[in-house]
C-alpha atoms as a printed R data frame, in Angstrom:
    type eleno elety resid chain resno       x       y       z
1   ATOM     1    CA   MET     A     1   5.789  -0.911 -21.516
2   ATOM     2    CA   LYS     A     2   4.418  -4.094 -23.100
3   ATOM     3    CA   VAL     A     3   1.568  -5.550 -21.064
4   ATOM     4    CA   LEU     A     4  -0.251  -8.850 -21.566
5   ATOM     5    CA   HIS     A     5  -3.639  -9.225 -19.892
6   ATOM     6    CA   VAL     A     6  -4.673 -12.830 -19.271
7   ATOM     7    CA   ILE     A     7  -8.345 -13.459 -18.534
8   ATOM     8    CA   THR     A     8 -10.401 -16.632 -18.249
9   ATOM     9    CA   GLY     A     9 -13.026 -15.662 -20.840
10  ATOM    10    CA   LEU     A    10 -14.486 -12.590 -22.487
11  ATOM    11    CA   GLY     A    11 -18.193 -13.143 -22.145
12  ATOM    12    CA   VAL     A    12 -20.056 -10.170 -20.743
13  ATOM    13    CA   GLY     A    13 -19.403  -9.565 -17.049
14  ATOM    14    CA   GLY     A    14 -18.055  -6.949 -14.689
15  ATOM    15    CA   ALA     A    15 -14.399  -8.020 -14.816
16  ATOM    16    CA   GLU     A    16 -14.449  -8.395 -18.587
17  ATOM    17    CA   LEU     A    17 -15.950  -4.952 -19.162
18  ATOM    18    CA   GLN     A    18 -13.482  -3.432 -16.681
19  ATOM    19    CA   LEU     A    19 -10.641  -4.888 -18.722
20  ATOM    20    CA   ARG     A    20 -12.046  -3.335 -21.881
21  ATOM    21    CA   SER     A    21 -12.261   0.070 -20.196
22  ATOM    22    CA   LEU     A    22  -8.713  -0.241 -18.844
23  ATOM    23    CA   LEU     A    23  -7.418  -0.990 -22.346
24  ATOM    24    CA   ARG     A    24  -9.145   2.119 -23.684
25  ATOM    25    CA   HIS     A    25  -7.397   4.380 -21.152
26  ATOM    26    CA   THR     A    26  -3.961   2.850 -20.506
27  ATOM    27    CA   ARG     A    27  -0.815   4.537 -21.761
28  ATOM    28    CA   HIS     A    28   0.936   1.184 -22.254
29  ATOM    29    CA   ASP     A    29   1.005  -1.145 -25.284
30  ATOM    30    CA   SER     A    30  -1.387  -3.915 -24.256
31  ATOM    31    CA   ASP     A    31  -2.501  -7.271 -25.641
32  ATOM    32    CA   VAL     A    32  -5.099  -9.714 -24.327
33  ATOM    33    CA   VAL     A    33  -5.153 -13.496 -24.131
34  ATOM    34    CA   THR     A    34  -8.341 -15.293 -23.144
35  ATOM    35    CA   LEU     A    35  -8.057 -18.912 -22.025
36  ATOM    36    CA   TYR     A    36 -11.256 -19.746 -23.912
37  ATOM    37    CA   ASN     A    37 -14.617 -18.229 -24.909
38  ATOM    38    CA   PRO     A    38 -13.604 -14.965 -26.606
39  ATOM    39    CA   GLY     A    39 -17.254 -13.854 -26.440
40  ATOM    40    CA   PRO     A    40 -18.814 -10.422 -27.040
41  ATOM    41    CA   VAL     A    41 -16.234  -8.457 -25.039
42  ATOM    42    CA   ALA     A    42 -13.440  -9.754 -27.288
43  ATOM    43    CA   GLU     A    43 -15.373  -8.321 -30.237
44  ATOM    44    CA   MET     A    44 -15.690  -4.991 -28.415
45  ATOM    45    CA   ILE     A    45 -11.934  -4.875 -27.726
46  ATOM    46    CA   VAL     A    46 -11.143  -5.659 -31.368
47  ATOM    47    CA   ALA     A    47 -13.619  -2.986 -32.509
48  ATOM    48    CA   ASP     A    48 -11.751  -0.542 -30.242
49  ATOM    49    CA   GLY     A    49  -8.538  -1.390 -32.100
50  ATOM    50    CA   GLY     A    50  -7.188  -3.847 -29.528
51  ATOM    51    CA   ARG     A    51  -5.546  -7.240 -30.025
52  ATOM    52    CA   VAL     A    52  -6.998 -10.454 -28.603
53  ATOM    53    CA   ARG     A    53  -5.816 -14.053 -28.829
54  ATOM    54    CA   ASP     A    54  -7.882 -17.081 -27.820
55  ATOM    55    CA   LEU     A    55  -5.700 -19.769 -26.210
56  ATOM    56    CA   GLY     A    56  -8.426 -22.299 -27.020
57  ATOM    57    CA   MET     A    57  -8.469 -24.278 -23.780
58  ATOM    58    CA   THR     A    58 -11.004 -27.124 -23.829
59  ATOM    59    CA   GLY     A    59 -10.902 -28.239 -20.192
60  ATOM    60    CA   ASN     A    60 -10.281 -27.002 -16.659
61  ATOM    61    CA   THR     A    61  -7.176 -29.140 -16.117
62  ATOM    62    CA   GLU     A    62  -5.335 -28.554 -19.382
63  ATOM    63    CA   LEU     A    63  -1.818 -28.311 -17.996
64  ATOM    64    CA   SER     A    64  -0.279 -27.924 -21.462
65  ATOM    65    CA   ALA     A    65  -1.884 -24.461 -21.513
66  ATOM    66    CA   VAL     A    66   0.757 -23.284 -19.027
67  ATOM    67    CA   ALA     A    67   3.552 -24.122 -21.472
68  ATOM    68    CA   ARG     A    68   1.689 -22.508 -24.376
69  ATOM    69    CA   LEU     A    69   1.124 -19.354 -22.377
70  ATOM    70    CA   ALA     A    70   4.748 -19.204 -21.231
71  ATOM    71    CA   ALA     A    71   5.990 -19.571 -24.810
72  ATOM    72    CA   LEU     A    72   3.663 -16.798 -25.976
73  ATOM    73    CA   MET     A    73   4.911 -14.521 -23.190
74  ATOM    74    CA   ARG     A    74   8.564 -15.165 -24.045
75  ATOM    75    CA   ARG     A    75   8.039 -14.496 -27.747
76  ATOM    76    CA   GLY     A    76   6.105 -11.327 -26.957
77  ATOM    77    CA   ARG     A    77   8.807  -9.986 -24.642
78  ATOM    78    CA   TYR     A    78   6.165  -8.761 -22.239
79  ATOM    79    CA   GLU     A    79   7.331  -6.625 -19.348
80  ATOM    80    CA   VAL     A    80   4.072  -7.036 -17.408
81  ATOM    81    CA   VAL     A    81   1.534  -9.840 -17.185
82  ATOM    82    CA   HIS     A    82  -1.753  -8.821 -15.567
83  ATOM    83    CA   VAL     A    83  -4.141 -11.670 -14.717
84  ATOM    84    CA   HIS     A    84  -7.877 -11.440 -14.104
85  ATOM    85    CA   LEU     A    85 -10.237 -14.082 -12.635
86  ATOM    86    CA   TYR     A    86  -9.489 -17.330 -10.824
87  ATOM    87    CA   ARG     A    87  -8.512 -19.730 -13.607
88  ATOM    88    CA   SER     A    88  -6.252 -17.153 -15.216
89  ATOM    89    CA   CYS     A    89  -4.578 -16.656 -11.852
90  ATOM    90    CA   ILE     A    90  -3.736 -20.357 -11.700
91  ATOM    91    CA   TYR     A    91  -2.469 -20.642 -15.286
92  ATOM    92    CA   GLY     A    92  -1.293 -17.116 -16.028
93  ATOM    93    CA   ARG     A    93   0.786 -16.410 -12.936
94  ATOM    94    CA   LEU     A    94   2.710 -19.681 -13.212
95  ATOM    95    CA   ALA     A    95   3.262 -19.204 -16.952
96  ATOM    96    CA   ALA     A    96   4.549 -15.663 -16.395
97  ATOM    97    CA   ARG     A    97   7.149 -16.795 -13.892
98  ATOM    98    CA   LEU     A    98   8.237 -19.690 -16.137
99  ATOM    99    CA   ALA     A    99   8.616 -17.176 -18.960
100 ATOM   100    CA   GLY     A   100  10.661 -14.819 -16.795
101 ATOM   101    CA   VAL     A   101   8.234 -11.903 -17.114
102 ATOM   102    CA   PRO     A   102   9.580  -9.153 -14.812
103 ATOM   103    CA   VAL     A   103   6.231  -7.962 -13.380
104 ATOM   104    CA   VAL     A   104   3.176 -10.080 -12.548
105 ATOM   105    CA   VAL     A   105   0.035  -8.297 -11.331
106 ATOM   106    CA   THR     A   106  -3.268  -9.828 -10.242
107 ATOM   107    CA   THR     A   107  -6.623  -8.089  -9.987
108 ATOM   108    CA   GLU     A   108  -9.098  -9.770  -7.654
109 ATOM   109    CA   HIS     A   109 -12.504  -8.742  -8.950
110 ATOM   110    CA   SER     A   110 -14.872 -11.012  -7.084
111 ATOM   111    CA   ILE     A   111 -14.116 -12.665  -3.769
112 ATOM   112    CA   GLY     A   112 -17.098 -12.957  -1.454
113 ATOM   113    CA   GLU     A   113 -17.528 -14.347   2.020
114 ATOM   114    CA   THR     A   114 -18.229 -17.885   0.802
115 ATOM   115    CA   HIS     A   115 -17.677 -17.834  -2.985
116 ATOM   116    CA   LEU     A   116 -14.961 -16.813  -5.415
117 ATOM   117    CA   GLU     A   117 -16.538 -15.924  -8.774
118 ATOM   118    CA   ARG     A   118 -19.546 -18.165  -8.067
119 ATOM   119    CA   ARG     A   119 -17.116 -20.945  -7.071
120 ATOM   120    CA   ARG     A   120 -17.427 -22.239  -3.500
121 ATOM   121    CA   MET     A   121 -14.264 -21.387  -1.587
122 ATOM   122    CA   THR     A   122 -13.147 -24.912  -0.730
123 ATOM   123    CA   SER     A   123  -9.744 -25.805   0.694
124 ATOM   124    CA   GLY     A   124  -8.667 -27.022  -2.755
125 ATOM   125    CA   VAL     A   125  -9.649 -23.747  -4.453
126 ATOM   126    CA   ARG     A   126  -7.809 -21.802  -1.749
127 ATOM   127    CA   ALA     A   127  -4.685 -23.975  -1.977
128 ATOM   128    CA   LEU     A   128  -4.378 -23.493  -5.744
129 ATOM   129    CA   TYR     A   129  -4.974 -19.754  -5.486
130 ATOM   130    CA   LEU     A   130  -2.387 -19.239  -2.735
131 ATOM   131    CA   ALA     A   131   0.170 -21.514  -4.402
132 ATOM   132    CA   SER     A   132   0.016 -19.484  -7.612
133 ATOM   133    CA   ASP     A   133   0.066 -16.229  -5.611
134 ATOM   134    CA   VAL     A   134   3.744 -16.924  -4.922
135 ATOM   135    CA   CYS     A   135   4.286 -16.038  -8.598
136 ATOM   136    CA   SER     A   136   2.506 -12.662  -8.333
137 ATOM   137    CA   ASP     A   137   4.141  -9.404  -7.246
138 ATOM   138    CA   VAL     A   138   0.969  -7.671  -6.130
139 ATOM   139    CA   THR     A   139  -2.779  -8.193  -6.023
140 ATOM   140    CA   ILE     A   140  -5.078  -5.284  -6.744
141 ATOM   141    CA   ALA     A   141  -8.141  -5.411  -4.485
142 ATOM   142    CA   VAL     A   142 -11.054  -3.446  -5.935
143 ATOM   143    CA   SER     A   143 -12.363  -2.404  -2.503
144 ATOM   144    CA   PRO     A   144 -11.386  -2.488   1.188
145 ATOM   145    CA   ALA     A   145 -13.795  -5.405   1.601
146 ATOM   146    CA   VAL     A   146 -11.851  -7.391  -1.003
147 ATOM   147    CA   ARG     A   147  -8.542  -6.523   0.685
148 ATOM   148    CA   GLU     A   148  -9.861  -7.774   4.012
149 ATOM   149    CA   ARG     A   149 -11.164 -11.022   2.489
150 ATOM   150    CA   LEU     A   150  -7.914 -11.669   0.623
151 ATOM   151    CA   ALA     A   151  -5.851 -11.148   3.769
152 ATOM   152    CA   ARG     A   152  -8.163 -13.402   5.749
153 ATOM   153    CA   TRP     A   153  -7.815 -16.025   3.028
154 ATOM   154    CA   GLY     A   154  -4.026 -15.988   3.314
155 ATOM   155    CA   VAL     A   155  -2.708 -13.479   0.753
156 ATOM   156    CA   PRO     A   156   0.072 -11.452   2.479
157 ATOM   157    CA   GLU     A   157  -1.178  -7.966   3.278
158 ATOM   158    CA   ARG     A   158   2.083  -6.428   2.012
159 ATOM   159    CA   LYS     A   159   1.187  -7.764  -1.460
160 ATOM   160    CA   ILE     A   160  -2.304  -6.216  -1.611
161 ATOM   161    CA   GLU     A   161  -3.024  -2.758  -3.003
162 ATOM   162    CA   ILE     A   162  -6.482  -1.171  -3.181
163 ATOM   163    CA   ILE     A   163  -7.368   0.319  -6.574
164 ATOM   164    CA   PRO     A   164 -11.111   0.497  -7.200
165 ATOM   165    CA   ASN     A   165 -12.931  -0.447 -10.352
166 ATOM   166    CA   GLY     A   166 -13.334   2.507 -12.657
167 ATOM   167    CA   LEU     A   167 -16.331   4.067 -14.326
168 ATOM   168    CA   ASP     A   168 -16.230   4.622 -18.063
169 ATOM   169    CA   LEU     A   169 -18.285   7.807 -17.856
170 ATOM   170    CA   ASP     A   170 -19.016   7.969 -21.588
171 ATOM   171    CA   ARG     A   171 -20.240   4.373 -21.613
172 ATOM   172    CA   VAL     A   172 -22.967   5.065 -19.035
173 ATOM   173    CA   ALA     A   173 -23.823   8.712 -19.707
174 ATOM   174    CA   ALA     A   174 -27.525   9.548 -19.804
175 ATOM   175    CA   ASP     A   175 -29.087   9.449 -23.269
176 ATOM   176    CA   PRO     A   176 -32.827  10.238 -23.170
177 ATOM   177    CA   VAL     A   177 -33.318   9.553 -26.885
178 ATOM   178    CA   ALA     A   178 -31.684   6.120 -26.665
179 ATOM   179    CA   GLY     A   179 -33.654   5.406 -23.475
180 ATOM   180    CA   ALA     A   180 -36.918   6.158 -25.273
181 ATOM   181    CA   GLU     A   181 -35.865   3.857 -28.107
182 ATOM   182    CA   VAL     A   182 -35.226   1.019 -25.638
183 ATOM   183    CA   ARG     A   183 -38.710   1.477 -24.192
184 ATOM   184    CA   ASP     A   184 -40.180   1.417 -27.666
185 ATOM   185    CA   GLN     A   185 -38.255  -1.748 -28.606
186 ATOM   186    CA   LEU     A   186 -39.413  -3.547 -25.468
187 ATOM   187    CA   GLY     A   187 -43.019  -2.323 -25.503
188 ATOM   188    CA   LEU     A   188 -42.671  -0.277 -22.317
189 ATOM   189    CA   PRO     A   189 -45.054   2.722 -22.226
190 ATOM   190    CA   ALA     A   190 -43.331   6.086 -22.377
191 ATOM   191    CA   ALA     A   191 -45.370   7.313 -19.390
192 ATOM   192    CA   ALA     A   192 -44.832   4.204 -17.230
193 ATOM   193    CA   THR     A   193 -42.481   4.089 -14.257
194 ATOM   194    CA   VAL     A   194 -39.847   1.463 -15.068
195 ATOM   195    CA   VAL     A   195 -37.949  -0.324 -12.305
196 ATOM   196    CA   GLY     A   196 -34.910  -2.237 -13.543
197 ATOM   197    CA   VAL     A   197 -32.314  -4.840 -12.623
198 ATOM   198    CA   LEU     A   198 -29.238  -5.497 -14.728
199 ATOM   199    CA   GLY     A   199 -26.634  -8.252 -14.687
200 ATOM   200    CA   ARG     A   200 -25.881 -11.906 -15.134
201 ATOM   201    CA   LEU     A   201 -28.857 -14.041 -14.131
202 ATOM   202    CA   ASP     A   202 -27.327 -16.173 -11.391
203 ATOM   203    CA   PRO     A   203 -28.433 -16.991  -7.828
204 ATOM   204    CA   ASN     A   204 -26.140 -14.437  -6.138
205 ATOM   205    CA   LYS     A   205 -27.944 -11.564  -7.881
206 ATOM   206    CA   ARG     A   206 -31.254 -12.597  -6.212
207 ATOM   207    CA   PHE     A   207 -33.435 -11.094  -8.924
208 ATOM   208    CA   ASP     A   208 -36.178 -13.447  -7.726
209 ATOM   209    CA   LEU     A   209 -36.229 -11.385  -4.517
210 ATOM   210    CA   VAL     A   210 -36.854  -8.226  -6.562
211 ATOM   211    CA   ILE     A   211 -39.635  -9.900  -8.565
212 ATOM   212    CA   GLU     A   212 -41.406 -11.116  -5.421
213 ATOM   213    CA   ALA     A   213 -40.998  -7.753  -3.701
214 ATOM   214    CA   ALA     A   214 -42.151  -5.677  -6.666
215 ATOM   215    CA   ALA     A   215 -44.975  -7.939  -7.873
216 ATOM   216    CA   PRO     A   216 -47.874  -6.370  -5.886
217 ATOM   217    CA   LEU     A   217 -46.724  -2.890  -6.952
218 ATOM   218    CA   LEU     A   218 -46.621  -3.602 -10.691
219 ATOM   219    CA   GLY     A   219 -49.324  -2.880 -13.233
220 ATOM   220    CA   PRO     A   220 -50.001  -0.950 -16.453
221 ATOM   221    CA   THR     A   221 -48.193   2.133 -15.153
222 ATOM   222    CA   VAL     A   222 -45.370   0.446 -13.193
223 ATOM   223    CA   ARG     A   223 -43.172  -2.092 -15.000
224 ATOM   224    CA   LEU     A   224 -40.191  -4.245 -14.047
225 ATOM   225    CA   LEU     A   225 -37.373  -4.695 -16.577
226 ATOM   226    CA   VAL     A   226 -34.908  -7.587 -16.163
227 ATOM   227    CA   VAL     A   227 -31.822  -7.177 -18.362
228 ATOM   228    CA   GLY     A   228 -29.268  -9.971 -18.693
229 ATOM   229    CA   ASP     A   229 -29.140 -13.689 -19.275
230 ATOM   230    CA   GLY     A   230 -27.883 -16.784 -17.519
231 ATOM   231    CA   ALA     A   231 -28.754 -20.062 -15.844
232 ATOM   232    CA   GLU     A   232 -31.436 -18.492 -13.621
233 ATOM   233    CA   ARG     A   233 -33.626 -17.190 -16.434
234 ATOM   234    CA   ALA     A   234 -36.120 -20.070 -16.460
235 ATOM   235    CA   HIS     A   235 -36.418 -19.901 -12.677
236 ATOM   236    CA   LEU     A   236 -36.993 -16.142 -12.732
237 ATOM   237    CA   GLU     A   237 -39.646 -16.461 -15.417
238 ATOM   238    CA   ALA     A   238 -41.373 -19.083 -13.270
239 ATOM   239    CA   VAL     A   239 -41.256 -16.763 -10.244
240 ATOM   240    CA   ALA     A   240 -42.797 -14.013 -12.380
241 ATOM   241    CA   GLU     A   241 -45.651 -16.337 -13.401
242 ATOM   242    CA   THR     A   242 -46.265 -17.516  -9.833
243 ATOM   243    CA   SER     A   243 -46.310 -13.936  -8.539
244 ATOM   244    CA   GLY     A   244 -49.157 -13.054 -10.891
245 ATOM   245    CA   ALA     A   245 -47.224 -10.062 -12.224
246 ATOM   246    CA   ALA     A   246 -45.756 -11.686 -15.354
247 ATOM   247    CA   PRO     A   247 -47.674  -9.356 -17.755
248 ATOM   248    CA   TRP     A   248 -45.866  -6.389 -16.198
249 ATOM   249    CA   ILE     A   249 -42.351  -7.938 -16.188
250 ATOM   250    CA   THR     A   250 -40.121  -7.780 -19.276
251 ATOM   251    CA   PHE     A   251 -37.132 -10.086 -19.728
252 ATOM   252    CA   ALA     A   252 -34.903  -8.271 -22.213
253 ATOM   253    CA   GLY     A   253 -32.076 -10.815 -22.410
254 ATOM   254    CA   GLU     A   254 -28.495  -9.704 -22.894
255 ATOM   255    CA   ARG     A   255 -27.838  -6.210 -24.209
256 ATOM   256    CA   HIS     A   256 -24.650  -4.217 -24.713
257 ATOM   257    CA   ASP     A   257 -26.162  -0.712 -24.776
258 ATOM   258    CA   VAL     A   258 -25.735  -0.009 -21.067
259 ATOM   259    CA   ALA     A   259 -26.267   3.758 -21.239
260 ATOM   260    CA   ALA     A   260 -29.461   3.358 -23.253
261 ATOM   261    CA   VAL     A   261 -30.858   0.716 -20.901
262 ATOM   262    CA   LEU     A   262 -30.092   2.770 -17.793
263 ATOM   263    CA   SER     A   263 -31.590   5.829 -19.507
264 ATOM   264    CA   SER     A   264 -34.866   3.914 -19.893
265 ATOM   265    CA   LEU     A   265 -35.190   3.349 -16.124
266 ATOM   266    CA   ASP     A   266 -36.717   5.387 -13.326
267 ATOM   267    CA   LEU     A   267 -35.355   3.224 -10.494
268 ATOM   268    CA   PHE     A   268 -32.443   0.775 -10.382
269 ATOM   269    CA   ILE     A   269 -32.194  -2.116  -7.917
270 ATOM   270    CA   ALA     A   270 -29.098  -4.162  -7.033
271 ATOM   271    CA   SER     A   271 -30.087  -7.137  -4.888
272 ATOM   272    CA   SER     A   272 -26.915  -9.259  -4.690
273 ATOM   273    CA   GLU     A   273 -26.320 -11.405  -1.636
274 ATOM   274    CA   GLN     A   274 -22.571 -10.720  -1.856
275 ATOM   275    CA   GLU     A   275 -20.647  -8.021  -3.710
276 ATOM   276    CA   THR     A   276 -16.966  -7.154  -3.867
277 ATOM   277    CA   PHE     A   277 -17.568  -3.719  -5.386
278 ATOM   278    CA   GLY     A   278 -21.006  -2.890  -6.796
279 ATOM   279    CA   LEU     A   279 -20.151  -1.298 -10.138
280 ATOM   280    CA   SER     A   280 -23.701  -1.495 -11.487
281 ATOM   281    CA   VAL     A   281 -24.934   0.802  -8.707
282 ATOM   282    CA   LEU     A   282 -22.249   3.363  -9.557
283 ATOM   283    CA   GLU     A   283 -23.162   3.160 -13.245
284 ATOM   284    CA   ALA     A   284 -26.811   3.814 -12.452
285 ATOM   285    CA   LEU     A   285 -25.944   6.804 -10.262
286 ATOM   286    CA   THR     A   286 -23.672   8.222 -12.971
287 ATOM   287    CA   ASN     A   287 -26.471   7.838 -15.512
288 ATOM   288    CA   GLY     A   288 -28.772   9.750 -13.137
289 ATOM   289    CA   VAL     A   289 -31.007   6.906 -11.935
290 ATOM   290    CA   PRO     A   290 -31.752   6.614  -8.198
291 ATOM   291    CA   ALA     A   291 -30.776   3.218  -6.799
292 ATOM   292    CA   LEU     A   292 -31.689   0.761  -4.065
293 ATOM   293    CA   TYR     A   293 -29.045  -1.769  -3.084
294 ATOM   294    CA   THR     A   294 -28.578  -4.609  -0.615
295 ATOM   295    CA   THR     A   295 -24.772  -4.437  -0.665
296 ATOM   296    CA   CYS     A   296 -22.342  -2.052  -2.377
297 ATOM   297    CA   PRO     A   297 -18.833  -1.752  -0.849
298 ATOM   298    CA   ALA     A   298 -17.953   0.942  -3.411
299 ATOM   299    CA   LEU     A   299 -20.348   3.407  -1.746
300 ATOM   300    CA   GLU     A   300 -18.712   3.150   1.681
301 ATOM   301    CA   GLY     A   301 -17.518   6.628   2.611
302 ATOM   302    CA   ILE     A   302 -19.429   8.373  -0.197
303 ATOM   303    CA   ALA     A   303 -22.292  10.590   0.922
304 ATOM   304    CA   THR     A   304 -25.207  10.506  -1.522
305 ATOM   305    CA   ASP     A   305 -28.964  10.862  -1.336
306 ATOM   306    CA   ARG     A   306 -29.358   9.066  -4.676
307 ATOM   307    CA   ALA     A   307 -28.721   5.543  -3.373
308 ATOM   308    CA   ARG     A   308 -30.244   3.799  -0.377
309 ATOM   309    CA   HIS     A   309 -29.278   0.608   1.400
310 ATOM   310    CA   VAL     A   310 -32.270  -1.720   1.813
311 ATOM   311    CA   PRO     A   311 -32.842  -5.054   3.580
312 ATOM   312    CA   GLY     A   312 -32.404  -8.251   1.611
313 ATOM   313    CA   THR     A   313 -35.918  -9.392   2.421
314 ATOM   314    CA   VAL     A   314 -39.111  -9.349   0.377
315 ATOM   315    CA   ALA     A   315 -40.938  -7.176   2.906
316 ATOM   316    CA   GLY     A   316 -38.078  -4.716   3.393
317 ATOM   317    CA   MET     A   317 -37.420  -4.333  -0.307
318 ATOM   318    CA   ARG     A   318 -41.128  -3.972  -1.116
319 ATOM   319    CA   GLU     A   319 -41.422  -1.148   1.381
320 ATOM   320    CA   ALA     A   320 -38.399   0.638  -0.097
321 ATOM   321    CA   ILE     A   321 -39.681   0.247  -3.671
322 ATOM   322    CA   ALA     A   322 -43.107   1.573  -2.649
323 ATOM   323    CA   GLU     A   323 -41.496   4.631  -1.063
324 ATOM   324    CA   GLU     A   324 -39.481   5.345  -4.209
325 ATOM   325    CA   LEU     A   325 -42.540   4.934  -6.430
326 ATOM   326    CA   ALA     A   326 -44.431   7.430  -4.275
327 ATOM   327    CA   ALA     A   327 -41.641  10.027  -4.521
328 ATOM   328    CA   PRO     A   328 -41.372  12.516  -7.420
329 ATOM   329    CA   ARG     A   329 -39.313  11.207 -10.328
330 ATOM   330    CA   SER     A   330 -35.955  12.906 -10.886
331 ATOM   331    CA   ARG     A   331 -32.780  12.290 -12.858
332 ATOM   332    CA   ARG     A   332 -29.423  13.736 -11.880
333 ATOM   333    CA   SER     A   333 -26.001  12.168 -11.802
334 ATOM   334    CA   GLU     A   334 -23.961  11.845  -8.617
335 ATOM   335    CA   PRO     A   335 -20.782  14.005  -8.850
336 ATOM   336    CA   ALA     A   336 -19.146  12.331  -5.835
337 ATOM   337    CA   VAL     A   337 -19.226   8.956  -7.592
338 ATOM   338    CA   MET     A   338 -17.954  10.381 -10.884
339 ATOM   339    CA   ASP     A   339 -15.078  12.247  -9.223
340 ATOM   340    CA   HIS     A   340 -13.931   9.255  -7.166
341 ATOM   341    CA   TYR     A   341 -14.264   6.478  -9.737
342 ATOM   342    CA   GLY     A   342 -13.544   8.012 -13.144
343 ATOM   343    CA   MET     A   343 -11.834   5.379 -15.339
344 ATOM   344    CA   ALA     A   344  -8.991   7.621 -16.500
345 ATOM   345    CA   ALA     A   345  -7.806   8.243 -12.937
346 ATOM   346    CA   VAL     A   346  -8.163   4.581 -11.951
347 ATOM   347    CA   THR     A   347  -6.231   3.397 -15.015
348 ATOM   348    CA   GLY     A   348  -3.514   5.929 -14.242
349 ATOM   349    CA   ARG     A   349  -3.028   4.325 -10.833
350 ATOM   350    CA   ILE     A   350  -2.724   0.872 -12.413
351 ATOM   351    CA   ASP     A   351  -0.209   2.145 -14.986
352 ATOM   352    CA   GLU     A   352   1.832   3.713 -12.186
353 ATOM   353    CA   LEU     A   353   1.761   0.434 -10.258
354 ATOM   354    CA   TYR     A   354   3.274  -1.402 -13.251
355 ATOM   355    CA   GLU     A   355   5.991   1.227 -13.560
356 ATOM   356    CA   ARG     A   356   6.818   1.253  -9.863
357 ATOM   357    CA   ILE     A   357   7.316  -2.519  -9.740
358 ATOM   358    CA   ALA     A   358   9.145  -2.568 -13.087
359 ATOM   359    CA   GLY     A   359  11.607  -0.020 -11.740
360 ATOM   360    CA   ARG     A   360  12.990  -2.755  -9.521
361 ATOM   361    CA   ARG     A   361  13.239  -5.394 -12.297
362 ATOM   362    CA   ARG     A   362  15.389  -5.979 -15.368
363 ATOM   363    CA   PRO     A   363  13.530  -6.179 -18.702
364 ATOM   364    CA   LEU     A   364  13.552  -9.322 -20.816
365 ATOM   365    CA   ALA     A   365  15.645  -9.651 -23.941
366 ATOM   366    CA   GLY     A   366  14.299 -11.358 -27.039
367 ATOM   367    CA   VAL     A   367  12.139 -11.013 -30.098
368 ATOM   368    CA   THR     A   368   8.831  -9.234 -29.889
369 ATOM   369    CA   GLU     A   369   5.712 -10.926 -31.251
370 ATOM   370    CA   VAL     A   370   2.590  -8.864 -31.785
371 ATOM   371    CA   LEU     A   371  -0.590 -10.824 -31.272
372 ATOM   372    CA   PRO     A   372  -2.595 -11.209 -34.473
373 ATOM   373    CA   PRO     A   373  -6.002  -9.671 -33.834
374 ATOM   374    CA   LEU     A   374  -9.285 -11.483 -34.051
375 ATOM   375    CA   PRO     A   375 -11.221 -10.460 -37.186
376 ATOM   376    CA   ALA     A   376 -13.251  -7.311 -36.714
377 ATOM   377    CA   PRO     A   377 -16.883  -8.139 -35.922
378 ATOM   378    CA   ARG     A   378 -19.642  -7.236 -38.319
379 ATOM   379    CA   PRO     A   379 -21.856  -4.519 -36.814
380 ATOM   380    CA   ALA     A   380 -25.204  -5.828 -35.606
381 ATOM   381    CA   PRO     A   381 -28.352  -3.893 -34.753
382 ATOM   382    CA   VAL     A   382 -29.323  -3.622 -31.102
383 ATOM   383    CA   THR     A   383 -32.284  -5.865 -30.424
384 ATOM   384    CA   PRO     A   384 -33.923  -7.126 -27.227
385 ATOM   385    CA   SER     A   385 -31.794 -10.250 -27.473
386 ATOM   386    CA   THR     A   386 -28.474  -8.449 -27.858
387 ATOM   387    CA   LEU     A   387 -26.761  -7.995 -24.568
388 ATOM   388    CA   VAL     A   388 -25.972  -5.888 -21.658
389 ATOM   389    CA   GLY     A   389 -25.240  -7.913 -18.696
390 ATOM   390    CA   GLY     A   390 -23.460  -6.439 -16.145
391 ATOM   391    CA   ALA     A   391 -21.981  -6.362 -12.877
């Protein structure tokens, strides 16, 4: 089958990296269109041998983009359009129906209690989302929590199917040598205990909570590593200064070498206020790092002694960190997580969903257009300013 994935942008984030992993495992012929901002993940997809086109949108209300997308879909004779993230839902689902694409699938990656992808869930946002949902055959919810929120928001339950995010096991496998290299690059002592957070630096992640909680526990032998970049960086650096622990806190910026970064840690913390899945926690557990988390729907129903739910308060988190620091260090991956969330199995379920819906539809007729790929990126060395931002 010919599948076109439409995504808002391809900067580094959980949804974007999930799309890359899906492309690496799918059995279908797949192309990608990004509305704007091809970003680092587009380069990764091209390096994998994939095809990416940038639609080049310059504004949030560029209605002509719908016609351009529909024309591209007709020329490509796509049998499936799969949309990811809010703005692509609005533009991509409508374009697919105008183009007569037989199957339209949505994945909802990030709907919280009050925000949709860091966008406040106003009546206008909801109206646009639900209006374009008429053009979608099914919405994939990445967790039961997402399914419940979508249904409460107004998406018909009959159109929602739960398929979790998948883990690219190779991408996050433990690599002690690479972990030691990361420590050396960042000036972290080999013998120190390193506590880490990883992801986009935005208010929902609450990395300031981790800094405040960990500050009294940090010193020459206990370090905090903050990996990622975003609008909150200046604020977080200010919190580090105010806490008095700035000398023991390292801001690594964006990095792409997820396995190496996780392999450099002794304890991982996920402190989000809201989460629809919690992929970063699963990645840490797969790498072998014990984790503390404030919310992680993906772990519901999975018994593990490697991850612990902690309060979203400074005092509660500080107590949990202190207990982990006092315990013997150990690294071992969590088989239950790997068995349940392996990317190959998850992608297989998505492929089967396409095929099941397509079985009830007639294919398009027309001329096939293959998307011209973006130029292959020049390899760049991994440095503290090169990315990994995550979940």
